[in-house]
C-alpha positions in Angstrom: -22.8 -23.1 -48.3 -21.8 -20.9 -51.0 -25.2 -18.8 -52.2 -25.9 -18.7 -55.9 -29.0 -17.0 -57.9 -30.9 -18.1 -61.3 -32.5 -15.4 -63.1 -36.2 -16.8 -63.9 -37.8 -16.5 -67.4 -41.1 -15.0 -67.9 -43.1 -16.9 -70.7 -45.5 -14.6 -72.4 -48.6 -15.9 -74.8 -48.7 -14.3 -78.2 -52.1 -13.6 -79.3 -52.3 -15.2 -82.6 -49.0 -16.7 -82.6 -48.3 -20.6 -82.6 -45.1 -20.6 -80.6 -43.9 -19.1 -77.5 -40.6 -16.9 -76.3 -37.7 -19.3 -75.2 -36.8 -18.6 -71.2 -33.3 -17.0 -71.2 -30.4 -18.9 -70.0 -29.8 -19.5 -66.4 -26.9 -17.7 -64.9 -25.0 -19.4 -62.2 -22.4 -17.6 -60.0 -19.2 -19.4 -59.8 -17.9 -21.5 -56.6 -14.8 -20.4 -55.2 -11.9 -22.7 -55.8 -11.1 -23.9 -52.5 -7.4 -22.5 -50.9 -4.7 -24.4 -51.3 -3.7 -26.4 -48.1 -1.8 -24.3 -45.7 2.2 -25.2 -44.5 2.4 -25.9 -41.3 3.7 -23.2 -38.9 6.7 -23.3 -37.3 6.8 -23.4 -34.0 5.9 -20.7 -31.3 9.2 -20.7 -29.7 9.6 -19.0 -26.3 12.2 -16.4 -24.8 15.4 -17.4 -24.3 16.6 -17.0 -21.0 17.6 -13.3 -20.1 21.8 -13.2 -19.5 24.3 -10.1 -18.4 25.8 -8.6 -21.1 28.7 -10.3 -22.8 32.1 -10.4 -21.1 34.5 -7.9 -23.2 37.1 -9.9 -25.6 40.3 -7.8 -26.8 40.7 -6.1 -29.9 42.3 -7.6 -33.4 45.5 -5.6 -32.6 45.9 -7.9 -30.0 44.8 -11.2 -31.0 45.1 -11.4 -34.7 47.9 -14.3 -35.4 49.5 -12.3 -38.8 50.6 -9.3 -36.3 54.3 -10.2 -34.5 53.8 -10.8 -31.2 55.6 -8.0 -30.2 53.2 -5.7 -31.9 50.1 -7.6 -30.2 52.1 -7.2 -26.8 52.3 -3.5 -27.1 48.7 -3.3 -28.3 47.4 -5.3 -25.2 49.3 -2.9 -22.6 47.3 -0.2 -24.6 44.2 -1.9 -24.4 44.5 -2.9 -21.3 45.7 0.5 -19.6 43.0 2.2 -21.5 40.1 -0.1 -20.6 41.3 -1.1 -16.6 43.3 2.1 -15.8 46.0 -0.5 -14.8 50.0 1.1 -15.0 51.4 0.0 -18.4 54.3 -0.3 -16.7 53.3 -2.8 -14.3 51.3 -5.0 -17.1 55.0 -5.1 -19.1 56.5 -5.9 -15.9 54.3 -8.7 -15.2 54.3 -9.9 -18.9 58.0 -10.2 -19.1 57.5 -12.9 -16.0 54.9 -14.8 -18.1 56.1 -18.3 -19.4 54.3 -19.8 -22.3 53.4 -23.9 -21.9 52.8 -25.6 -24.8 51.3 -28.2 -22.7 48.2 -26.0 -21.8 47.8 -25.6 -25.6 47.6 -29.4 -26.0 45.4 -30.0 -22.7 43.0 -27.4 -24.8 42.7 -29.5 -27.6 41.5 -32.5 -26.1 38.5 -31.7 -23.5 36.8 -34.6 -21.9 33.4 -33.0 -22.7 34.5 -33.7 -26.5 36.3 -36.6 -26.6 34.1 -39.2 -24.3 30.7 -40.0 -24.8 28.7 -39.4 -21.7 28.7 -43.2 -21.0 32.5 -42.5 -20.7 32.2 -39.1 -19.2 29.5 -39.7 -16.4 31.9 -42.0 -14.0 34.3 -39.5 -14.0 32.3 -37.5 -11.4 29.3 -39.9 -10.5 31.3 -42.4 -8.5 31.7 -43.6 -5.0 34.1 -41.4 -3.7 33.1 -38.4 -5.3 29.3 -39.0 -3.9 30.7 -39.6 -0.4 33.0 -36.4 -0.2 29.9 -34.7 -1.6 27.9 -35.7 1.3 30.5 -35.1 3.7 31.3 -31.5 2.3 27.3 -30.9 2.5 27.3 -32.0 6.3 30.3 -30.0 7.5 29.0 -26.9 6.0 25.1 -27.1 5.9 24.5 -23.7 8.0 26.3 -21.7 6.0 24.9 -23.2 2.9 21.1 -23.4 4.1 21.9 -19.4 4.3 23.0 -19.4 1.0 20.3 -21.4 0.0 17.3 -19.5 1.7 18.9 -15.8 0.4 19.4 -16.7 -3.5 17.0 -20.5 -3.7 20.5 -21.9 -5.2 20.4 -25.6 -3.7 23.1 -26.4 -1.0 23.5 -29.6 -2.9 24.0 -27.7 -6.3 26.5 -25.4 -5.0 28.4 -28.2 -3.5 28.5 -30.5 -6.5 29.9 -27.4 -8.5 33.0 -27.2 -6.2 32.8 -31.4 -6.3 33.1 -31.1 -9.9 35.7 -28.6 -10.4 38.2 -29.2 -7.6 36.9 -32.5 -5.6 35.9 -30.3 -2.7 38.7 -27.7 -3.0 41.7 -30.6 -3.0 42.8 -30.3 -7.0 42.5 -26.5 -7.8 45.2 -26.7 -10.0 48.8 -26.5 -10.5 49.4 -24.0 -13.1 50.2 -20.3 -12.5 47.1 -18.3 -13.8 49.7 -15.8 -15.4 51.1 -18.6 -17.4 48.1 -20.1 -18.3 46.1 -16.9 -19.2 49.6 -15.5 -21.4 49.8 -19.0 -23.2 46.0 -19.0 -24.5 45.8 -15.5 -25.4 49.0 -15.4 -27.5 49.6 -18.9 -28.6 45.9 -20.1 -29.3 44.8 -18.1 -32.1 41.3 -19.8 -32.0 40.1 -18.3 -28.6 42.8 -15.4 -28.5 40.0 -13.0 -27.9 38.8 -14.4 -25.2 41.6 -15.2 -23.0 43.4 -11.9 -23.9 39.8 -10.2 -22.6 40.5 -12.8 -19.7 44.2 -11.7 -19.2 43.5 -8.0 -19.1 40.5 -8.8 -16.7 43.1 -10.5 -14.5 45.1 -6.9 -14.4 42.0 -4.9 -13.3 41.0 -7.7 -10.7 44.5 -7.7 -9.2 44.3 -3.8 -8.9 41.3 -4.1 -6.9 42.2 -7.6 -4.7 45.7 -7.1 -4.2 45.9 -10.2 -2.0 46.0 -12.3 -5.2 49.6 -12.3 -6.2 50.1 -12.6 -10.2 53.7 -14.2 -9.1 52.6 -17.0 -7.3 48.5 -17.3 -8.2 47.8 -21.3 -9.2 44.5 -22.2 -11.3 43.8 -24.5 -13.8 45.4 -25.0 -17.3 42.5 -22.7 -19.0 43.3 -20.0 -15.6 40.6 -20.9 -13.8 41.0 -19.9 -9.6 40.1 -21.4 -6.7 37.5 -23.9 -5.2 34.7 -23.2 -7.6 37.4 -22.6 -10.6 36.4 -19.3 -11.6 37.4 -17.2 -14.7 39.1 -13.4 -14.0 36.1 -12.2 -15.2 34.1 -14.0 -13.2 35.8 -13.4 -10.2 35.8 -9.6 -10.9 32.0 -9.6 -12.2 30.4 -11.7 -9.9 32.2 -13.0 -6.6 31.0 -12.1 -3.6 31.9 -11.4 -0.1 30.5 -13.7 1.9 31.8 -13.0 5.7 31.7 -9.5 5.5 35.8 -9.1 6.0 36.0 -6.7 3.1 37.5 -9.0 0.6 36.5 -12.0 -2.0 38.7 -14.6 -1.4 37.6 -17.6 -3.9 40.8 -19.7 -3.4 40.0 -20.7 0.6 37.3 -18.9 2.0 34.4 -21.1 2.3 31.4 -18.4 2.8 32.7 -16.3 0.1 32.7 -19.3 -2.5 29.3 -20.4 -1.8 28.1 -16.8 -2.3 29.6 -16.4 -5.2 28.7 -19.7 -7.2 25.2 -18.9 -5.9 25.6 -15.3 -7.3 26.9 -16.7 -10.6 24.0 -18.8 -10.8 21.5 -15.9 -9.9 22.6 -13.4 -12.5 22.5 -16.2 -14.9 18.6 -16.9 -14.3 18.3 -19.3 -11.6 14.7 -20.2 -10.9 13.8 -20.6 -7.4 12.2 -24.1 -7.1 12.3 -24.9 -10.6 13.2 -28.5 -12.4 16.5 -28.9 -14.2 15.5 -32.2 -16.1 13.5 -35.0 -16.8 13.8 -38.0 -18.7 12.2 -38.1 -21.4 10.2 -41.0 -23.7 10.6 -41.1 -27.5 7.6 -42.1 -29.7 7.7 -45.0 -32.1 8.6 -43.5 -35.8 9.9 -40.1 -34.2 12.4 -37.9 -35.9 15.6 -37.5 -34.6 15.9 -33.8 -33.2 19.0 -31.7 -32.4 18.3 -28.5 -31.3 20.9 -26.1 -32.1 22.2 -24.4 -28.5 21.0 -25.1 -25.0 18.4 -22.7 -24.8 14.9 -23.9 -23.3 12.7 -22.6 -26.0 10.7 -25.0 -27.1 6.8 -25.4 -25.9 6.6 -29.0 -24.5 3.5 -29.2 -26.6 6.0 -28.3 -29.3 8.3 -31.4 -28.4 5.4 -33.7 -28.2 4.4 -32.9 -31.6 7.7 -34.2 -32.1 7.6 -37.4 -30.3 9.4 -36.5 -27.3 7.6 -36.0 -23.3 8.7 -36.0 -20.3 7.8 -40.0 -18.7 5.3 -40.0 -15.9 6.4 -38.7 -13.1 9.2 -36.7 -13.9 8.6 -32.6 -13.5 7.5 -30.2 -16.0 7.9 -27.1 -17.0 6.8 -24.8 -19.9 10.2 -24.0 -21.8 12.3 -26.8 -22.7 15.1 -28.3 -25.4 16.0 -31.6 -26.0 19.3 -33.5 -25.2 20.4 -37.0 -26.5 23.2 -38.7 -24.9 24.8 -42.2 -25.6 24.4 -43.9 -22.5 25.7 -47.4 -21.1 21.9 -48.7 -22.2 22.1 -46.7 -25.7 20.7 -43.2 -26.1 19.1 -41.5 -23.3 16.9 -38.7 -24.3 16.3 -35.6 -21.6 13.9 -32.7 -21.2 16.3 -29.7 -20.3 14.5 -27.1 -18.3 16.2 -23.1 -17.7 17.6 -24.3 -14.6 19.8 -26.5 -16.7 20.4 -24.1 -18.6 21.8 -22.1 -15.8 24.0 -24.5 -14.8 25.9 -24.8 -18.4 26.3 -21.1 -18.3 29.3 -22.2 -15.7 30.5 -24.8 -18.6 28.9 -24.9 -21.7 28.9 -28.8 -22.3 25.6 -30.4 -21.7 27.6 -33.1 -20.7 29.2 -31.2 -17.8 25.5 -29.7 -16.7 24.6 -32.8 -16.4 27.2 -34.4 -14.4 26.5 -31.3 -12.0 22.7 -32.2 -11.5 23.4 -35.9 -11.3 26.1 -35.8 -8.6 23.6 -32.8 -6.7 21.0 -35.2 -6.7 23.1 -38.4 -5.3 24.6 -36.1 -2.7 21.4 -34.5 -1.2 19.7 -38.3 -1.4 21.6 -40.8 1.2 19.5 -43.5 0.1 21.1 -43.4 -3.5 24.0 -45.5 -4.6 
């Protein structure tokens, strides 16, 4: 209640006068006006998952398509030699052997993650052959994978699923010469030239410390990814590990190195031991569409619930999540994606890719599933 005061009047009888003085006017303090309604506050976002420093990209002198290619190659030689201490002559001699491949550019322009719905994309990796192959691979390598899981917290089935999605358990590692693939994209694919020219420089730096990798014969994907886990040169150089102690990091066909390196990639990017990956979500009737930018799990569950999206009963919960919406076989699917989903997506930034890895890992680990 707001207090107020009244000035009381005092009546005086005046002797010999037929009238009395009138009381003074009453003074009332004004009540304050009601405060205008407050606009709803923006949600309190949670911190993003800490990430390693961004991998270096090549400077504009190397990547600007308006500069003649011969000058860009000269700039690349200088950049790589100064940055990584590689002999300029070695760089020039190697680049002279590189070939431009138009088919690589064409393939980059039609990735399955962008051209297919989830209902079309999922069966590529969630099929009987891939699931059976994963269970057999896990059984054949269980002791080595168990050691890595115990040390890093990355489940064995997740490591196996990465290998299954990337190379069908080592059967399809790519038929493109890595030198040609990255050279083509560095100098013939302008929209991603800074990244791929940076990877080309990292390829030279990598082969300085891993001389068993022969640039003349090294094969990989059309994007230049190598080995059973399809590491790009920078990932290979920065995060590959020697899993068997032989003094080399061989991700082409050495399983202990492959397992240790995939797990280390996840750890470096923030894997949470024992943490959930996703939860199937219910959407409240009348809830508005919500499409967060990026995959960072920064939304408290209370905020997502206020928007009309909450985990289904029995699904795992974690405080930080984001919302995924896929076009599935039965229509729209809504998922809450947690920290470990985000970490899987650092391997390939497509949410469809990360979901395929997760669901394949579940099918591999659960023999009773279809």
